[in-house]
C-alpha positions in Angstrom: 17.4 -57.1 -83.5 15.8 -53.9 -84.6 17.4 -50.7 -83.2 15.1 -47.7 -83.0 16.9 -44.4 -83.7 15.3 -41.2 -82.5 16.4 -38.1 -84.1 15.9 -34.5 -83.0 13.6 -32.5 -85.3 15.3 -30.1 -87.6 14.9 -26.4 -87.2 12.5 -26.3 -90.1 10.0 -28.5 -88.3 9.9 -26.4 -85.1 6.8 -24.2 -84.8 7.3 -20.7 -83.5 5.1 -18.0 -82.1 5.6 -14.3 -81.5 6.5 -13.7 -77.7 7.4 -10.1 -77.9 6.6 -8.7 -74.4 3.9 -6.2 -74.0 5.6 -2.8 -73.9 3.4 -1.3 -71.2 3.9 -4.3 -68.9 7.6 -4.8 -69.3 8.5 -1.1 -69.2 6.6 -0.7 -65.9 8.5 -3.8 -64.6 11.8 -2.0 -65.3 10.8 0.5 -62.6 11.1 -2.1 -59.8 14.6 -3.4 -60.2 15.5 -1.9 -56.9 17.3 1.4 -57.5 17.5 4.1 -54.9 17.9 7.8 -55.9 21.7 7.7 -55.3 22.2 4.5 -57.3 20.1 5.8 -60.1 22.0 9.1 -60.4 25.3 7.1 -60.1 24.2 4.9 -63.1 23.7 8.0 -65.2 27.1 9.4 -64.3 28.6 6.0 -65.3 27.4 6.8 -68.8 29.0 10.3 -68.7 32.3 8.7 -67.6 32.1 6.2 -70.5 31.5 9.2 -72.8 34.9 10.7 -71.5 33.2 13.6 -69.7 35.3 15.7 -67.4 32.4 17.5 -65.8 29.0 16.4 -64.6 26.3 18.7 -63.2 23.3 17.6 -61.3 20.5 20.2 -61.0 17.3 19.8 -59.1 14.2 22.0 -59.0 12.1 20.6 -56.2 9.9 23.6 -55.5 8.5 24.1 -59.0 5.0 22.9 -59.8 6.4 20.2 -62.0 9.8 19.3 -60.3 12.7 17.7 -62.3 16.2 16.5 -62.0 18.7 17.1 -64.7 22.2 15.5 -65.2 24.4 17.2 -67.7 27.9 16.2 -68.9 30.5 17.6 -71.4 31.2 14.2 -72.9 31.4 13.1 -76.5 27.7 13.3 -77.1 25.6 11.1 -79.5 24.2 11.2 -83.0 20.5 10.4 -83.5 21.2 6.7 -84.3 23.5 6.4 -81.3 20.9 8.0 -79.1 18.1 5.8 -80.3 20.3 2.8 -79.6 21.1 4.1 -76.1 17.3 4.5 -75.4 16.6 0.9 -76.4 16.2 -1.3 -73.3 18.9 -3.9 -73.4 21.0 -2.1 -75.9 24.2 -4.1 -75.2 24.9 -7.8 -74.6 26.3 -8.2 -71.1 28.6 -11.0 -72.2 30.2 -8.9 -75.0 33.7 -7.6 -74.4 33.9 -4.0 -73.4 36.5 -1.4 -73.5 38.3 -0.8 -70.1 36.7 2.6 -69.4 33.1 1.3 -70.2 31.2 1.2 -66.9 28.0 -0.3 -68.4 27.0 -3.9 -68.6 23.4 -4.7 -69.6 22.6 -1.6 -71.6 19.7 -1.1 -69.2 21.1 1.5 -66.8 19.9 4.7 -68.4 16.4 3.5 -68.8 15.9 1.4 -65.6 17.6 3.9 -63.4 15.5 6.8 -64.8 12.2 4.9 -64.8 12.8 4.0 -61.1 12.5 7.7 -60.3 10.3 9.2 -63.0 7.7 8.5 -65.7 9.2 10.8 -68.3 12.8 10.5 -69.4 14.2 13.0 -71.9 17.7 12.8 -73.3 19.2 15.6 -75.4 22.7 15.0 -76.9 24.9 17.3 -78.9 27.8 16.0 -81.0 29.9 18.0 -83.5 27.4 20.8 -83.2 24.3 18.7 -84.1 21.6 18.3 -81.5 19.2 15.4 -81.2 16.6 14.4 -78.6 14.6 11.3 -77.5 11.8 10.8 -75.0 10.4 7.9 -73.1 7.1 8.7 -71.6 5.6 5.8 -69.6 2.1 7.2 -70.0 2.4 7.4 -73.7 3.8 3.8 -73.8 0.8 2.6 -71.6 -1.6 4.2 -74.0 0.0 2.9 -77.3 1.6 -0.3 -75.9 4.4 0.1 -78.4 8.2 0.0 -78.2 8.5 3.4 -79.8 10.6 6.3 -78.4 9.6 9.9 -79.2 12.0 12.0 -81.3 11.0 15.6 -80.8 12.3 18.4 -83.1 11.3 21.2 -80.7 13.5 21.1 -77.5 13.3 24.7 -76.2 11.0 23.7 -73.5 13.3 20.9 -72.1 14.4 21.9 -68.6 18.0 23.1 -68.3 18.5 22.8 -72.0 20.4 26.1 -72.0 23.2 24.5 -69.9 24.1 22.0 -72.6 27.5 22.8 -74.2 28.7 22.3 -77.7 29.3 18.6 -77.0 27.7 16.6 -74.3 24.4 15.0 -73.0 21.5 16.2 -70.9 19.3 13.7 -69.1 16.1 15.1 -67.6 13.7 13.3 -65.2 10.2 14.6 -65.0 6.9 13.2 -63.6 8.8 12.1 -60.5 5.9 10.2 -59.0 8.1 7.9 -56.8 10.8 10.4 -55.7 8.2 12.8 -54.3 7.0 10.2 -51.9 3.5 10.2 -53.2 3.1 13.8 -52.2 1.6 15.8 -55.1 -0.6 18.5 -53.6 1.6 20.0 -50.9 4.4 21.6 -52.9 6.5 22.7 -49.8 6.3 19.2 -48.3 7.1 17.6 -51.6 10.2 19.8 -52.0 11.3 18.9 -48.5 11.2 15.2 -49.3 13.0 15.6 -52.6 15.7 17.9 -51.1 16.3 15.4 -48.2 16.8 12.6 -50.7 19.2 14.8 -52.7 21.2 15.6 -49.6 21.6 11.9 -48.8 22.8 11.3 -52.4 25.7 13.7 -52.1 27.9 11.5 -49.8 27.1 8.5 -52.1 28.5 10.3 -55.1 31.6 11.6 -53.3 32.3 8.0 -52.3 31.4 6.0 -55.4 33.4 8.3 -57.8 36.1 9.4 -55.5 38.9 7.8 -57.6 37.7 9.6 -60.7 37.7 12.8 -58.8 41.2 12.3 -57.5 42.8 11.2 -60.9 45.4 13.3 -62.7 42.5 14.6 -65.0 39.9 14.8 -62.3 36.2 14.3 -63.0 34.3 17.3 -61.6 30.9 16.5 -60.1 28.7 19.4 -59.1 25.4 19.4 -57.2 23.3 22.4 -57.9 26.5 24.4 -58.8 28.5 23.2 -55.8 31.7 21.1 -56.5 31.7 17.8 -54.5 34.9 16.8 -52.8 36.0 13.2 -53.1 35.6 11.0 -50.1 38.5 8.5 -49.9 37.4 5.7 -47.6 41.0 4.7 -46.9 42.3 8.1 -45.9 45.3 7.4 -48.0 46.8 10.9 -47.7 46.7 10.8 -43.9 50.2 10.3 -42.3 48.9 7.7 -39.8 47.1 5.4 -42.3 48.8 2.0 -42.5 49.0 0.7 -46.1 49.9 -2.9 -46.8 51.5 -4.0 -50.1 49.2 -4.6 -53.0 48.6 -8.2 -54.0 47.7 -9.2 -57.6 45.7 -12.4 -58.2 45.8 -13.4 -61.9 42.8 -15.4 -63.1 41.7 -16.7 -66.5 39.5 -13.6 -67.2 41.7 -10.9 -65.7 43.6 -9.8 -62.7 42.4 -8.8 -59.3 44.3 -6.3 -57.1 43.9 -6.5 -53.3 45.3 -3.9 -50.9 44.4 -3.5 -47.2 44.5 -0.3 -45.2 44.2 0.4 -41.5 42.7 3.8 -40.7 44.2 6.1 -38.1 42.9 6.0 -34.5 40.2 8.6 -34.1 42.4 10.6 -31.7 44.7 11.2 -34.6 42.0 12.8 -36.8 39.8 15.8 -36.5 36.2 15.1 -35.4 34.8 16.3 -38.7 37.1 14.1 -40.8 36.5 11.1 -38.6 32.7 11.5 -38.9 32.9 12.1 -42.6 34.9 9.0 -43.1 32.5 6.9 -41.0 29.3 8.2 -42.6 25.9 8.1 -41.0 26.2 4.5 -39.9 29.6 4.9 -38.3 32.9 3.1 -38.6 31.6 -0.2 -37.3 29.4 -0.6 -40.4 32.0 0.9 -42.8 34.7 -1.7 -42.2 35.4 -4.5 -44.6 35.9 -4.9 -48.3 35.5 -2.1 -50.9 34.9 -3.6 -54.3 35.8 -1.4 -57.4 35.0 -2.2 -61.0 37.0 0.0 -63.3 37.8 2.4 -60.3 34.0 2.7 -59.7 32.9 1.6 -56.2 30.3 -1.2 -56.5 29.9 -2.4 -52.9 31.4 -1.5 -49.6 31.2 -2.2 -45.8 31.0 -6.0 -46.1 33.3 -8.9 -45.2 31.4 -11.2 -47.7 30.6 -13.6 -44.8 34.3 -14.3 -44.1 34.3 -12.8 -40.6 32.1 -10.7 -38.4 32.1 -6.9 -38.0 33.6 -6.1 -34.6 34.9 -3.1 -32.7 38.5 -4.2 -32.9 38.5 -4.6 -36.7 36.5 -1.4 -37.5 39.6 0.4 -38.8 40.3 -2.4 -41.5 39.3 -1.6 -45.0 40.3 -3.6 -48.0 40.3 -2.3 -51.6 39.6 -4.9 -54.3 39.9 -3.9 -58.0 38.3 -6.0 -60.7 38.1 -5.4 -64.5 34.7 -5.3 -66.3 35.6 -8.7 -67.8 34.7 -10.3 -64.4 31.2 -9.1 -64.2 29.7 -12.6 -64.6 31.9 -14.3 -62.1 31.2 -11.6 -59.5 27.5 -11.5 -60.3 27.4 -7.7 -60.8 23.8 -6.6 -60.8 22.1 -4.1 -63.1 22.3 -1.4 -60.5 26.0 -2.0 -60.0 25.4 -1.9 -56.3 25.8 -5.6 -55.3 28.1 -8.5 -56.0 29.0 -12.0 -54.8 32.4 -13.3 -54.0 33.7 -16.0 -56.5 34.8 -19.2 -54.7 38.4 -19.0 -56.0 38.7 -15.4 -54.6 37.0 -16.4 -51.4 39.7 -19.0 -50.8 42.4 -16.5 -51.4 40.8 -13.9 -49.0 40.4 -16.5 -46.3 44.2 -16.9 -46.2 45.0 -13.2 -45.9 42.1 -12.0 -43.7 43.9 -12.4 -40.4 46.7 -10.1 -41.7 44.1 -7.7 -43.1 42.5 -7.4 -39.6 45.7 -7.3 -37.6 46.6 -3.7 -38.3 43.3 -2.4 -36.8 43.6 -4.6 -33.8 47.1 -3.4 -33.2 46.0 0.2 -33.4 43.4 -0.1 -30.7 45.5 -2.5 -28.5 48.3 -0.1 -28.5 46.0 2.7 -27.5 44.5 0.6 -24.7 47.8 -0.7 -23.3 48.3 2.2 -21.0 45.2 1.2 -19.0 46.9 -2.0 -17.7 50.5 -0.7 -17.4 51.4 -0.9 -13.7 54.1 1.8 -14.0 51.5 4.3 -14.9 49.4 4.1 -11.8 46.1 3.1 -13.2 42.9 3.8 -11.3 41.6 0.5 -12.8 43.1 -3.0 -13.0 42.4 -5.2 -15.9 42.2 -8.8 -14.6 42.0 -11.7 -17.0 41.3 -15.2 -15.5 39.3 -18.3 -16.3 38.6 -17.0 -19.8 37.0 -13.8 -18.5 38.0 -10.2 -18.3 37.2 -8.0 -15.3 37.9 -4.3 -14.6 38.4 -3.5 -10.9 39.4 -0.2 -9.1 43.1 -0.2 -8.0 43.0 0.1 -4.2 46.7 0.9 -4.1 46.3 4.0 -6.2 47.7 7.0 -4.2 44.4 8.8 -4.2 42.8 5.8 -2.5 45.6 4.6 -0.2 46.6 8.1 1.0 42.9 8.8 1.9 42.5 5.4 3.6 45.5 6.1 5.9 43.9 9.3 7.1 40.8 7.3 8.2 40.4 5.7 11.6 41.1 2.0 11.5 37.4 1.2 12.0 36.4 3.0 8.8 39.1 1.7 6.4 37.5 -1.6 5.7 34.2 0.2 4.8 36.0 2.6 2.5 37.6 -0.3 0.6 34.3 -2.2 0.5 32.8 0.9 -1.2 35.6 0.9 -3.8 35.0 -2.8 -4.5 31.3 -2.2 -4.8 32.0 0.4 -7.5 34.1 -2.1 -9.5 31.4 -4.8 -9.2 28.7 -2.3 -10.5 30.5 -1.4 -13.7 27.7 -0.9 -16.3 29.2 -3.5 -18.8 26.2 -3.7 -21.1 25.9 0.1 -21.5 29.6 0.4 -22.0 29.6 -2.3 -24.7 26.7 -0.6 -26.5 28.4 2.8 -26.5 31.7 1.4 -27.6 30.1 -0.6 -30.4 28.3 2.6 -31.6 30.5 5.7 -31.1 33.6 5.1 -29.0 35.1 8.4 -30.0 32.2 10.1 -28.1 33.1 8.4 -24.8 35.3 10.8 -22.7 36.5 10.7 -19.1 34.4 12.5 -16.5 35.5 15.9 -15.3 36.6 16.4 -11.7 36.5 19.6 -9.7 39.5 21.6 -8.4 39.4 20.1 -4.9 39.2 16.5 -6.1 42.0 17.0 -8.6 44.2 18.7 -6.0 43.7 15.7 -3.7 44.7 13.2 -6.4 47.7 15.3 -7.5 48.9 15.7 -3.9 48.6 12.0 -3.1 50.3 10.9 -6.2 53.2 13.3 -5.7 53.6 12.1 -2.2 53.7 8.5 -3.0 56.0 8.7 -6.1 58.5 11.1 -4.4 58.6 8.7 -1.5 59.5 6.0 -4.1 62.6 8.0 -5.1 61.2 9.5 -8.4 61.9 13.1 -9.2 59.3 15.6 -10.3 60.1 15.3 -14.0 59.6 11.5 -13.9 56.4 11.9 -11.9 55.0 14.5 -14.4 55.7 12.1 -17.3 53.8 9.3 -15.6 50.9 11.4 -14.6 50.5 13.0 -18.1 49.5 9.6 -19.5 46.7 8.7 -17.1 43.3 10.1 -16.2 42.1 12.2 -14.4 45.4 14.1 -14.9 45.6 13.6 -18.7 42.2 15.2 -19.4 43.0 18.1 -17.1 46.7 18.4 -17.8 47.0 22.2 -17.6 45.4 22.3 -14.2 47.5 19.3 -13.1 50.7 21.1 -14.1 49.7 24.1 -12.2 49.0 22.1 -9.1 52.2 20.2 -9.3 54.2 23.5 -9.5 52.2 24.9 -6.6 52.9 21.9 -4.3 56.5 21.7 -5.2 57.0 25.5 -4.6 55.5 25.2 -1.2 57.6 22.2 -0.3 60.8 24.1 -1.3 59.8 27.0 0.9 59.6 24.8 4.0 
């Protein structure tokens, strides 16, 4: 029997061909990774943090004939060789081990983030008093089709160059064809578009880097000279925030820290703080997991498919900290703005998610309990039966029963029919839509003096007849509407009625 043995060819027998990508084609492709203005600026600030900067300034000049954006830091700076390496697309292996403070991954951020917003990137860096500069100009690359970066000796015409300190780095974006929204002729309109985008970026920076801004040696980020305040999405310093113990999950490539928080009810916060915390999309969209990589926020406002966003859980926020050694398992993208939950972590979070959500449910359930407490004379009854929940006016409320007694017998049934009709016509769909959007904006309707006086008089009469004193009655009335929302007027009316009764 003859056995045929097939061997793989040796390396020396393999033919090879040059497949170096065309510079003009690939560098244009780097523009379309998917950066927004806020994620692009954040990526530049990541480099500043890695360079141990304590101050980052973002300057914009949108009204000039040739607008620009500049990001300046006071970090360690770079030598010429270090700068050329930093300007090289793919300057680092994403699989290589990085130091803990290193917020980079692919070595693409500086270039791809910048190209997504502009066609000319200039970087000037100063280290130990020596200044060096490098420029990527996409029009120059398109013309020459070469992977060559410009190294200018004359930098006096670089925008904002006078702001660079003895050590640090200046990143300048020019030829901002995409950021200007395609508007090139109308300078005023173009400036309006750019300034609007910059304003939207402010909140993103306050949120993404809030833990660096809050550290013992805080990072200062300024936008056009104005210091940005950190935006803590967990309201840790608020007295009413509920903080659960931190759980540490040790895996083969590092440790994950998980900690859940329940935000205070909106009635315990100022309107400005509540709105700032919820952001433009509101608290319903802000609930869920907040994933941090090296204390830098990567993704937020998602449950990673483990549960649905709901009104009752909108106060639940969970902080997850991962080291940069887990980038591959979490599939952190180039922009550092998306991630995927690893299966082993998904299983762990499934086990704790009910506990994570319970605090938010408890906060709103406690607030709503007074609506169904019979001792507090509710105007509405909450009726739960056959798997359904209904809200019906309480016909035994003093305001209703006292007025019904004053009516002729023939009219009482019609009066109670009207009350029942009001309950059956409750605008459920509209209420649900409003509660899902901005429940803090829903307030009780106001009643006039005569209506309130009638309700106060009827309630006092009924409760005093039940043997309760004025102090007890006041305590009960203070917790229900319409008395609660007009408490000063209610107190005055109680005092007036009691005084008149004592004179009789």
